[in-house]
The first five atom37 places (N, CA, C, CB, O) and aatype in JSON, in Angstrom:
{
  "aatype": [10, 2, 3, 1, 1, 1, 15, 11, 5, 8, 16, 9, 5, 0, 6, 11, 6, 9, 9, 10, 15, 0, 9, 13, 16, 0, 4, 15, 3, 19, 13, 15, 0, 13, 6, 8, 18, 5, 16, 15, 16, 1, 8, 15, 13, 3, 12, 11, 19, 0, 0, 4, 13, 5, 5, 1, 1, 0, 4, 5, 15, 15, 9, 13, 8, 15, 18, 19, 2, 14, 15, 1, 18, 9, 6, 10, 7, 11, 3, 6, 6, 9, 16, 6, 15, 11, 7, 5, 15, 2, 5, 9, 4, 1],
  "atom_mask": [
    [1, 1, 1, 1, 1],
    [1, 1, 1, 1, 1],
    [1, 1, 1, 1, 1],
    [1, 1, 1, 1, 1],
    [1, 1, 1, 1, 1],
    [1, 1, 1, 1, 1],
    [1, 1, 1, 1, 1],
    [1, 1, 1, 1, 1],
    [1, 1, 1, 1, 1],
    [1, 1, 1, 1, 1],
    [1, 1, 1, 1, 1],
    [1, 1, 1, 1, 1],
    [1, 1, 1, 1, 1],
    [1, 1, 1, 1, 1],
    [1, 1, 1, 1, 1],
    [1, 1, 1, 1, 1],
    [1, 1, 1, 1, 1],
    [1, 1, 1, 1, 1],
    [1, 1, 1, 1, 1],
    [1, 1, 1, 1, 1],
    [1, 1, 1, 1, 1],
    [1, 1, 1, 1, 1],
    [1, 1, 1, 1, 1],
    [1, 1, 1, 1, 1],
    [1, 1, 1, 1, 1],
    [1, 1, 1, 1, 1],
    [1, 1, 1, 1, 1],
    [1, 1, 1, 1, 1],
    [1, 1, 1, 1, 1],
    [1, 1, 1, 1, 1],
    [1, 1, 1, 1, 1],
    [1, 1, 1, 1, 1],
    [1, 1, 1, 1, 1],
    [1, 1, 1, 1, 1],
    [1, 1, 1, 1, 1],
    [1, 1, 1, 1, 1],
    [1, 1, 1, 1, 1],
    [1, 1, 1, 1, 1],
    [1, 1, 1, 1, 1],
    [1, 1, 1, 1, 1],
    [1, 1, 1, 1, 1],
    [1, 1, 1, 1, 1],
    [1, 1, 1, 1, 1],
    [1, 1, 1, 1, 1],
    [1, 1, 1, 1, 1],
    [1, 1, 1, 1, 1],
    [1, 1, 1, 1, 1],
    [1, 1, 1, 1, 1],
    [1, 1, 1, 1, 1],
    [1, 1, 1, 1, 1],
    [1, 1, 1, 1, 1],
    [1, 1, 1, 1, 1],
    [1, 1, 1, 1, 1],
    [1, 1, 1, 1, 1],
    [1, 1, 1, 1, 1],
    [1, 1, 1, 1, 1],
    [1, 1, 1, 1, 1],
    [1, 1, 1, 1, 1],
    [1, 1, 1, 1, 1],
    [1, 1, 1, 1, 1],
    [1, 1, 1, 1, 1],
    [1, 1, 1, 1, 1],
    [1, 1, 1, 1, 1],
    [1, 1, 1, 1, 1],
    [1, 1, 1, 1, 1],
    [1, 1, 1, 1, 1],
    [1, 1, 1, 1, 1],
    [1, 1, 1, 1, 1],
    [1, 1, 1, 1, 1],
    [1, 1, 1, 1, 1],
    [1, 1, 1, 1, 1],
    [1, 1, 1, 1, 1],
    [1, 1, 1, 1, 1],
    [1, 1, 1, 1, 1],
    [1, 1, 1, 1, 1],
    [1, 1, 1, 1, 1],
    [1, 1, 1, 0, 1],
    [1, 1, 1, 1, 1],
    [1, 1, 1, 1, 1],
    [1, 1, 1, 1, 1],
    [1, 1, 1, 1, 1],
    [1, 1, 1, 1, 1],
    [1, 1, 1, 1, 1],
    [1, 1, 1, 1, 1],
    [1, 1, 1, 1, 1],
    [1, 1, 1, 1, 1],
    [1, 1, 1, 0, 1],
    [1, 1, 1, 1, 1],
    [1, 1, 1, 1, 1],
    [1, 1, 1, 1, 1],
    [1, 1, 1, 1, 1],
    [1, 1, 1, 1, 1],
    [1, 1, 1, 1, 1],
    [1, 1, 1, 1, 1]
  ],
  "atom_positions": [
    [[0.59, -1.46, 0.53], [-0.08, -0.16, 0.13], [0.67, 0.55, 0.29], [-1.15, 0.3, 0.66], [-0.12, 1.49, 0.24]],
    [[1.8, 1.13, 0.5], [3.25, 2.39, 0.53], [3.26, 2.93, -0.41], [4.78, 2.02, 0.62], [3.09, 4.08, -0.8]],
    [[3.56, 1.61, -0.99], [4.01, 1.39, -2.5], [3.67, 2.43, -3.81], [3.36, 0.07, -2.87], [4.18, 3.24, -4.57]],
    [[2.26, 1.68, -3.41], [1.42, 2.63, -4.32], [0.5, 4.23, -4.04], [0.44, 1.68, -4.74], [-0.22, 5.09, -4.53]],
    [[1.35, 3.66, -2.62], [1.1, 5.59, -2.93], [2.12, 6.51, -2.89], [0.19, 6.37, -1.84], [2.11, 7.74, -2.9]],
    [[3.21, 5.52, -2.83], [4.83, 6.32, -3.53], [4.64, 6.55, -4.43], [6.17, 5.73, -3.75], [4.34, 7.66, -4.88]],
    [[4.79, 5.38, -5.06], [4.91, 5.59, -6.53], [3.5, 6.5, -7.27], [5.06, 3.95, -7.19], [3.85, 6.99, -8.33]],
    [[2.45, 6.72, -7.03], [1.28, 7.72, -7.09], [1.56, 9.21, -7.1], [0.41, 7.49, -5.93], [1.04, 10.11, -7.75]],
    [[2.5, 9.23, -6.21], [3.52, 10.76, -4.93], [4.1, 10.64, -6.86], [5.42, 10.12, -2.58], [3.33, 11.08, -7.71]],
    [[5.12, 10.19, -7.16], [6.17, 10.31, -7.98], [5.68, 9.93, -8.93], [7.28, 9.76, -7.73], [6.53, 9.39, -9.64]],
    [[4.56, 9.93, -9.42], [3.23, 10.04, -10.83], [3.31, 12.03, -11.01], [0.81, 9.24, -10.0], [3.84, 12.86, -11.74]],
    [[2.16, 11.96, -9.47], [1.18, 13.21, -9.38], [2.78, 13.71, -9.6], [-0.05, 13.69, -7.76], [2.98, 13.2, -10.7]],
    [[3.83, 14.27, -9.32], [5.37, 15.3, -8.64], [5.88, 15.3, -10.43], [7.05, 14.09, -6.98], [6.05, 16.37, -11.02]],
    [[6.02, 14.3, -10.97], [6.42, 14.36, -12.53], [5.71, 15.57, -13.5], [5.97, 12.86, -13.21], [6.07, 16.58, -14.1]],
    [[4.61, 14.91, -13.3], [3.44, 15.63, -14.09], [3.72, 16.86, -13.86], [1.96, 15.34, -13.71], [4.23, 17.55, -14.74]],
    [[3.38, 17.44, -12.41], [3.16, 18.76, -12.13], [4.67, 19.7, -13.03], [3.07, 18.86, -10.21], [4.21, 20.69, -13.61]],
    [[5.72, 19.61, -13.17], [7.52, 18.93, -13.29], [6.84, 19.25, -14.57], [8.39, 16.98, -12.74], [6.92, 20.47, -14.73]],
    [[6.23, 18.69, -15.53], [6.18, 19.04, -16.77], [5.8, 19.64, -17.46], [6.05, 18.67, -17.15], [6.17, 19.87, -18.62]],
    [[4.3, 20.34, -16.36], [4.23, 21.59, -16.79], [4.39, 22.6, -16.29], [3.47, 21.78, -17.15], [4.21, 23.69, -16.84]],
    [[4.82, 22.4, -14.99], [5.42, 23.43, -15.24], [7.14, 24.07, -16.03], [5.21, 23.65, -14.14], [7.77, 25.1, -15.76]],
    [[7.44, 22.97, -17.04], [8.41, 22.96, -17.39], [7.44, 24.09, -18.53], [9.25, 21.52, -17.6], [7.8, 25.25, -18.7]],
    [[6.44, 23.61, -19.07], [5.74, 24.35, -20.08], [5.86, 24.77, -20.35], [5.15, 24.73, -20.27], [6.12, 25.01, -21.53]],
    [[5.7, 25.84, -18.6], [4.67, 26.97, -18.78], [6.22, 28.19, -19.11], [3.34, 27.32, -16.94], [6.35, 29.1, -19.93]],
    [[7.03, 27.72, -18.19], [8.19, 28.02, -17.88], [8.88, 28.08, -18.71], [8.64, 27.47, -17.18], [9.9, 28.56, -18.22]],
    [[9.11, 27.81, -20.22], [9.21, 27.37, -21.48], [8.52, 29.0, -22.28], [8.24, 25.69, -21.68], [9.1, 29.83, -22.99]],
    [[7.78, 28.97, -22.02], [6.3, 29.6, -22.51], [6.59, 31.22, -22.17], [4.71, 28.87, -21.47], [6.3, 32.23, -22.81]],
    [[7.29, 31.04, -20.87], [7.29, 32.3, -20.02], [8.52, 32.81, -21.0], [7.59, 32.12, -18.11], [8.63, 33.54, -21.99]],
    [[9.08, 32.28, -20.45], [10.49, 32.59, -21.23], [10.78, 32.88, -22.71], [11.27, 31.52, -21.05], [11.73, 33.56, -23.1]],
    [[9.73, 32.21, -23.6], [9.89, 32.59, -24.89], [9.5, 33.9, -25.11], [9.27, 31.79, -25.72], [10.2, 34.44, -25.97]],
    [[8.08, 35.04, -24.36], [8.22, 36.03, -24.74], [8.76, 37.17, -24.12], [7.4, 36.15, -25.06], [8.96, 38.37, -24.25]],
    [[8.93, 36.04, -23.26], [9.88, 37.15, -23.16], [11.54, 37.9, -23.73], [9.93, 36.97, -22.12], [12.19, 38.94, -23.86]],
    [[11.54, 36.53, -23.9], [12.92, 36.86, -25.3], [12.49, 37.12, -26.36], [13.93, 35.72, -25.82], [13.17, 37.48, -27.32]],
    [[11.14, 36.94, -26.35], [10.47, 37.59, -28.13], [10.34, 39.48, -28.31], [8.25, 36.87, -28.35], [10.37, 40.32, -29.21]],
    [[10.13, 39.35, -26.32], [10.47, 41.05, -26.19], [11.21, 41.69, -26.59], [10.71, 41.54, -25.29], [11.21, 42.48, -27.53]],
    [[12.58, 41.13, -25.28], [13.99, 41.65, -25.11], [14.61, 41.71, -27.02], [15.03, 40.28, -23.84], [15.59, 42.28, -27.49]],
    [[13.46, 40.78, -27.75], [14.05, 40.8, -29.61], [13.53, 41.89, -29.85], [13.47, 39.58, -30.92], [14.38, 42.79, -29.85]],
    [[12.36, 42.28, -30.07], [12.14, 42.67, -30.68], [11.89, 44.51, -30.52], [11.48, 41.79, -30.93], [11.5, 45.37, -31.31]],
    [[12.37, 44.55, -28.93], [13.21, 46.44, -28.5], [14.37, 46.22, -29.16], [13.73, 47.02, -26.51], [14.68, 47.13, -29.93]],
    [[15.19, 45.19, -29.1], [16.43, 45.57, -29.67], [16.11, 45.41, -31.18], [17.68, 44.69, -29.14], [16.48, 46.35, -31.89]],
    [[15.7, 44.72, -31.57], [15.84, 44.93, -33.2], [15.84, 45.88, -33.99], [15.11, 44.47, -33.77], [16.69, 46.15, -34.84]],
    [[14.16, 46.81, -33.54], [13.83, 48.06, -33.78], [13.69, 48.95, -33.94], [13.72, 48.31, -33.76], [13.02, 49.68, -34.66]],
    [[15.09, 49.05, -32.46], [15.32, 49.63, -31.83], [14.13, 50.86, -30.82], [16.2, 49.87, -32.6], [14.19, 52.04, -30.47]],
    [[13.81, 50.49, -30.77], [12.1, 50.97, -30.52], [12.27, 51.56, -28.63], [10.6, 49.02, -30.77], [12.16, 50.6, -27.86]],
    [[12.42, 52.43, -28.17], [12.03, 52.68, -26.52], [10.5, 52.7, -25.99], [12.57, 54.17, -26.09], [9.52, 53.44, -26.15]],
    [[10.72, 51.82, -25.46], [9.69, 51.1, -24.21], [9.76, 52.55, -23.03], [10.63, 49.14, -23.31], [10.66, 53.37, -22.83]],
    [[8.63, 52.42, -22.51], [8.55, 53.47, -21.42], [9.22, 51.85, -20.23], [6.39, 54.46, -21.11], [8.68, 50.77, -20.0]],
    [[10.49, 52.41, -19.77], [10.67, 51.99, -18.63], [10.33, 51.52, -18.15], [10.77, 52.29, -18.11], [11.07, 50.57, -17.88]],
    [[9.19, 51.46, -17.56], [8.63, 51.17, -16.41], [7.68, 49.65, -17.18], [7.67, 52.7, -15.68], [7.28, 48.6, -16.69]],
    [[7.65, 50.03, -18.05], [7.58, 48.12, -18.55], [8.12, 47.53, -19.24], [6.67, 47.55, -19.09], [7.7, 46.56, -19.87]],
    [[9.72, 48.27, -19.28], [10.63, 47.6, -19.7], [10.9, 46.86, -18.29], [11.74, 48.44, -20.41], [10.71, 45.66, -18.06]],
    [[11.4, 47.87, -17.38], [11.56, 47.14, -15.66], [10.63, 46.24, -15.4], [11.37, 48.18, -14.34], [11.04, 45.26, -14.78]],
    [[9.39, 46.24, -15.71], [8.16, 45.37, -15.38], [8.65, 43.65, -15.46], [6.83, 45.76, -16.64], [8.87, 42.75, -14.65]],
    [[8.66, 43.87, -17.13], [9.45, 42.9, -17.61], [10.34, 41.91, -17.48], [9.76, 43.2, -18.01], [10.12, 40.72, -17.7]],
    [[11.56, 42.48, -17.04], [13.03, 42.3, -16.31], [12.84, 41.51, -15.13], [13.76, 43.7, -15.85], [13.57, 40.57, -14.82]],
    [[11.41, 42.09, -14.19], [11.43, 41.66, -12.45], [10.59, 40.89, -13.39], [10.88, 42.67, -10.73], [11.45, 40.48, -14.17]],
    [[9.6, 40.48, -13.78], [8.56, 39.5, -13.6], [9.52, 38.35, -14.49], [6.82, 40.0, -14.26], [8.95, 37.27, -14.38]],
    [[10.32, 38.26, -15.04], [10.93, 37.12, -15.43], [12.53, 36.49, -14.79], [10.97, 37.39, -16.84], [12.99, 35.38, -15.07]],
    [[13.41, 37.86, -13.6], [13.67, 37.87, -12.88], [13.21, 36.51, -11.65], [13.5, 39.0, -12.93], [13.83, 35.49, -11.37]],
    [[11.81, 37.05, -11.1], [10.83, 36.21, -10.14], [10.71, 35.2, -10.88], [9.4, 36.77, -9.72], [11.79, 34.68, -10.61]],
    [[10.05, 34.24, -11.89], [9.5, 33.59, -12.21], [10.22, 32.17, -12.38], [9.0, 34.17, -13.04], [9.86, 31.0, -12.24]],
    [[11.51, 32.87, -12.76], [13.06, 32.01, -13.15], [13.4, 31.13, -11.52], [14.77, 33.56, -13.62], [13.69, 29.99, -11.14]],
    [[13.09, 32.7, -10.83], [13.55, 31.85, -9.25], [12.33, 31.06, -8.34], [14.21, 33.15, -8.02], [12.4, 29.95, -7.8]],
    [[11.25, 31.97, -8.36], [10.38, 29.98, -8.62], [10.46, 29.22, -8.82], [9.72, 29.38, -9.14], [10.37, 28.26, -8.05]],
    [[10.84, 29.19, -10.66], [10.39, 28.12, -11.02], [11.72, 27.29, -9.44], [10.57, 27.83, -13.13], [11.46, 26.49, -8.55]],
    [[13.26, 28.11, -9.86], [14.13, 27.2, -9.4], [14.28, 27.24, -7.38], [15.62, 27.63, -10.33], [15.08, 27.48, -6.47]],
    [[13.59, 27.04, -7.51], [13.09, 27.28, -5.83], [12.16, 25.82, -5.4], [11.82, 29.0, -5.67], [12.28, 25.2, -4.34]],
    [[11.21, 25.47, -6.57], [10.36, 24.52, -6.58], [10.64, 23.14, -7.24], [9.37, 25.05, -7.07], [10.09, 22.11, -6.84]],
    [[11.3, 23.16, -8.03], [12.47, 22.35, -8.87], [13.6, 21.71, -7.44], [13.5, 23.75, -10.22], [13.84, 20.51, -7.41]],
    [[14.34, 22.85, -6.13], [14.93, 22.01, -5.44], [14.97, 23.43, -4.28], [16.39, 21.14, -6.2], [15.78, 24.35, -4.29]],
    [[13.82, 23.21, -3.32], [13.92, 24.19, -2.31], [14.21, 24.08, -1.39], [13.22, 24.69, -2.07], [13.81, 24.79, -0.47]],
    [[15.09, 23.07, -1.29], [15.69, 23.38, -0.05], [17.14, 23.96, -0.4], [15.73, 22.07, 0.89], [18.07, 24.02, 0.4]],
    [[17.16, 24.34, -1.62], [19.17, 24.46, -2.56], [18.53, 26.25, -1.64], [19.63, 24.27, -5.73], [19.26, 26.69, -0.76]],
    [[16.78, 27.32, -2.13], [16.78, 28.1, -1.56], [16.72, 28.28, -0.39], [16.34, 28.47, -1.9], [17.38, 29.2, 0.11]],
    [[15.81, 27.36, 0.5], [16.13, 27.63, 2.58], [17.17, 28.6, 2.81], [16.89, 26.05, 3.63], [17.18, 29.78, 3.15]],
    [[18.59, 27.22, 2.35], [19.24, 27.47, 2.75], [20.19, 28.78, 2.37], [19.45, 26.55, 2.82], [21.21, 29.17, 2.95]],
    [[19.63, 29.25, 1.39], [19.88, 30.33, 0.75], [19.91, 31.69, 1.16], [19.23, 30.27, -0.01], [20.75, 32.55, 0.91]],
    [[18.25, 31.79, 2.2], [17.4, 32.72, 2.41], [16.68, 33.68, 1.64], [0.0, 0.0, 0.0], [16.26, 34.82, 1.85]],
    [[16.65, 32.54, 0.29], [15.92, 33.06, -1.52], [14.44, 33.13, -1.6], [16.26, 31.79, -2.92], [13.86, 33.74, -2.5]],
    [[13.53, 32.2, -0.18], [12.25, 32.68, -0.21], [12.54, 33.76, 0.13], [11.25, 32.14, 0.48], [12.19, 34.52, -0.77]],
    [[13.16, 34.48, 1.24], [12.84, 36.5, 1.56], [13.18, 36.94, 0.16], [14.21, 37.61, 2.99], [12.53, 37.96, -0.08]],
    [[13.8, 36.66, -0.69], [14.09, 37.72, -1.68], [13.26, 36.68, -2.88], [16.06, 38.21, -1.93], [13.42, 36.83, -4.09]],
    [[12.78, 36.11, -2.56], [11.12, 36.1, -3.65], [10.79, 36.82, -3.21], [9.9, 35.06, -3.81], [10.93, 37.85, -3.87]],
    [[9.8, 37.11, -1.25], [8.58, 37.49, -1.64], [9.26, 39.29, -1.68], [7.12, 36.91, -0.42], [8.63, 40.32, -1.92]],
    [[10.47, 39.17, -1.42], [10.14, 41.16, -2.13], [10.64, 41.03, -3.62], [11.46, 42.85, -1.18], [10.85, 42.05, -4.26]],
    [[10.78, 40.1, -4.04], [11.2, 40.88, -5.49], [9.26, 40.88, -5.99], [12.72, 39.56, -6.92], [8.59, 41.74, -6.55]],
    [[9.0, 39.88, -5.61], [6.88, 39.75, -5.41], [6.97, 41.54, -5.4], [5.84, 38.69, -3.1], [7.03, 42.44, -6.25]],
    [[6.94, 41.45, -4.21], [6.17, 43.1, -3.86], [6.6, 44.55, -4.74], [0.0, 0.0, 0.0], [5.96, 45.55, -5.05]],
    [[8.39, 44.01, -5.04], [8.91, 45.39, -5.82], [8.55, 45.01, -7.04], [10.55, 45.83, -5.79], [8.86, 45.87, -7.87]],
    [[7.69, 43.5, -7.77], [7.66, 43.83, -9.14], [6.07, 44.98, -9.16], [7.59, 42.14, -10.18], [5.91, 46.01, -9.82]],
    [[5.12, 44.33, -8.22], [4.1, 44.66, -8.66], [4.14, 46.73, -8.35], [2.9, 43.55, -7.83], [3.61, 47.66, -8.95]],
    [[5.14, 46.65, -7.02], [5.36, 48.43, -7.53], [5.54, 49.29, -8.09], [5.72, 48.97, -7.44], [5.2, 50.47, -8.1]],
    [[6.85, 47.88, -9.27], [7.16, 48.87, -10.91], [5.76, 48.97, -11.97], [8.61, 47.85, -12.09], [5.31, 49.83, -12.74]],
    [[5.35, 47.58, -11.53], [4.27, 47.38, -12.25], [2.94, 48.08, -12.42], [4.06, 46.45, -11.97], [2.05, 47.99, -13.27]],
    [[3.07, 48.64, -11.56], [1.79, 50.07, -11.39], [1.32, 50.28, -12.25], [2.06, 51.45, -11.06], [0.47, 51.17, -12.29]]
  ]
}
């Protein structure tokens, strides 16, 4: 019975990681496309918009990596940094 539960938990965890990886990739593609468009057209965007995109990208990356390996980020105190960066990104993007 315990082996069955563990197997099911591993399956669910693997599915979560696959979904999260797909979301991470899609978001990264959007951020990269935005940066490419901005540099290739030499079009100056509002600095608040550019700062918001950069902040969201950093926050998304931190959240993804803390999900994949939470113990590493807890040891380094990154949980506080993630919380702080969320607050900053909300302020920047208002």
